[in-house]
C-alpha positions as CSV (number, residue, x, y, z in Angstrom):
1,X,32.5,-34.6,-60.6
2,X,32.9,-33.8,-56.9
3,X,35.1,-36.0,-54.9
4,X,33.6,-38.7,-53.0
5,X,30.6,-39.4,-55.5
6,X,30.3,-42.4,-57.4
7,X,30.8,-42.4,-61.1
8,X,29.1,-45.5,-63.3
9,X,28.6,-47.7,-59.9
10,X,32.4,-47.7,-59.3
11,X,33.9,-47.4,-55.7
12,X,35.7,-44.0,-55.0
13,X,38.3,-43.8,-52.5
14,X,39.4,-41.2,-50.1
15,X,42.6,-40.3,-48.4
16,X,42.1,-38.9,-44.7
17,X,45.2,-37.6,-43.0
18,X,46.5,-37.1,-39.1
19,X,49.3,-35.4,-37.9
20,X,50.7,-37.4,-34.5
21,X,52.2,-34.6,-32.2
22,X,55.3,-36.2,-30.3
23,X,55.6,-36.0,-26.5
24,X,58.8,-36.4,-24.2
25,X,58.6,-38.0,-20.9
26,X,62.3,-38.1,-18.5
27,X,62.7,-40.9,-16.2
28,X,66.1,-40.9,-14.2
29,X,67.7,-43.9,-12.3
30,X,69.1,-43.5,-8.8
31,X,71.1,-40.3,-7.6
32,X,74.9,-40.3,-7.9
33,X,76.6,-41.3,-4.7
34,X,80.4,-40.6,-4.8
35,X,80.8,-42.0,-1.4
36,X,83.5,-40.5,0.8
37,X,86.2,-38.4,-0.7
38,X,89.2,-36.5,0.9
39,X,89.3,-32.9,0.1
40,X,90.9,-32.5,-3.5
41,X,90.3,-35.9,-4.1
42,X,88.2,-37.3,-7.4
43,X,85.4,-40.3,-7.5
44,X,86.6,-43.1,-9.0
45,X,86.8,-43.5,-13.0
46,X,84.8,-44.0,-15.2
47,X,82.3,-42.8,-12.7
48,X,78.8,-43.4,-11.1
49,X,76.5,-44.8,-13.6
50,X,72.9,-42.5,-14.2
51,X,70.3,-44.0,-16.7
52,X,68.2,-41.4,-18.3
53,X,65.1,-42.5,-20.3
54,X,63.0,-40.9,-22.7
55,X,59.9,-42.1,-22.2
56,X,57.7,-40.1,-24.7
57,X,57.1,-40.9,-28.5
58,X,59.6,-38.4,-30.2
59,X,63.4,-37.6,-30.0
60,X,64.0,-35.1,-27.4
61,X,67.0,-32.4,-26.3
62,X,68.1,-33.0,-22.4
63,X,69.2,-29.9,-20.8
64,X,71.1,-30.3,-17.5
65,X,71.8,-28.0,-14.6
66,X,72.7,-28.0,-10.9
67,X,73.6,-25.9,-7.6
68,X,76.7,-25.6,-5.7
69,X,77.4,-28.9,-3.3
70,X,76.0,-27.4,0.2
71,X,75.6,-27.8,3.9
72,X,73.5,-25.9,5.9
73,X,73.2,-23.2,3.3
74,X,76.6,-22.7,2.7
75,X,78.2,-23.6,-0.6
76,X,81.6,-26.0,0.3
77,X,82.4,-27.3,-3.8
78,X,81.4,-25.3,-6.9
79,X,78.7,-26.7,-9.1
80,X,81.5,-27.1,-12.2
81,X,83.0,-30.1,-9.4
82,X,80.7,-32.3,-10.9
83,X,81.1,-33.8,-14.3
84,X,79.1,-36.0,-16.7
85,X,79.4,-38.0,-20.0
86,X,77.4,-40.1,-22.1
87,X,78.0,-43.3,-23.0
88,X,78.9,-45.4,-25.1
89,X,81.4,-44.9,-26.7
90,X,83.5,-44.8,-23.8
91,X,83.3,-42.8,-20.6
92,X,86.6,-40.5,-20.7
93,X,88.6,-39.3,-17.8
94,X,87.4,-36.8,-15.4
95,X,89.3,-33.6,-17.2
96,X,87.4,-34.7,-20.5
97,X,83.8,-34.9,-19.2
98,X,81.2,-31.8,-19.3
99,X,81.4,-29.6,-16.2
100,X,78.1,-29.3,-14.7
101,X,76.8,-25.3,-14.5
102,X,74.1,-23.5,-12.7
103,X,72.6,-22.6,-16.0
104,X,70.4,-25.3,-18.2
105,X,73.0,-26.7,-20.8
106,X,71.9,-28.7,-23.9
107,X,73.2,-31.9,-23.9
108,X,74.8,-32.4,-27.5
109,X,72.8,-35.0,-29.4
110,X,69.3,-35.9,-29.1
111,X,67.7,-38.2,-26.6
112,X,65.8,-41.4,-27.4
113,X,65.0,-44.6,-25.4
114,X,67.3,-45.1,-22.3
115,X,70.6,-43.6,-22.3
116,X,73.7,-44.2,-20.1
117,X,75.8,-41.4,-18.2
118,X,78.7,-41.7,-16.2
119,X,79.3,-38.6,-13.4
120,X,82.3,-37.8,-11.4
121,X,83.2,-35.4,-8.6
122,X,86.3,-33.7,-7.7
123,X,86.0,-32.2,-4.1
124,X,87.6,-29.0,-4.2
125,X,86.6,-27.4,-1.2
126,X,85.8,-23.4,-1.6
127,X,85.2,-23.0,2.3
128,X,87.8,-24.8,4.1
129,X,87.9,-26.5,6.9
130,X,85.0,-28.8,6.2
131,X,84.1,-32.2,7.0
132,X,80.5,-33.5,6.8
133,X,77.8,-34.5,4.2
134,X,77.3,-31.9,1.4
135,X,74.4,-32.2,-1.4
136,X,73.9,-30.9,-4.6
137,X,70.7,-30.5,-6.5
138,X,70.6,-31.2,-10.4
139,X,67.6,-30.4,-12.8
140,X,67.0,-32.3,-15.8
141,X,64.4,-30.8,-18.4
142,X,63.5,-32.8,-22.0
143,X,62.2,-30.9,-25.2
144,X,60.8,-32.2,-28.0
């Protein structure tokens, strides 16, 4: 007897199916401000906090990259002077954090909900002498 037909006046049930597609969304807290550093100096431990939130409905993989620290189009600190770590369990010291690179790098683990990160900068100058304000652009992308 075909599905969905009544047999002897009894009820017949059908089961429907649906595939729920996951989405990823990304929001970031305020950009790190390392304050004033002397040449060769390192920002304070454990680092500047940056909140990264996946606002979607699925677990995601985060990639991050950045640029050199520049002023007037001239690089003064290499991109790798910026280091970061996800917390908890603990924020490691600068040397134990992951250096930022110009190539998008997948952050270990998966991202769901709100995640705490810490960021530090070591002001090793490429071009000296220099004093003034530098900026770095960081790019965050989420895939799910």
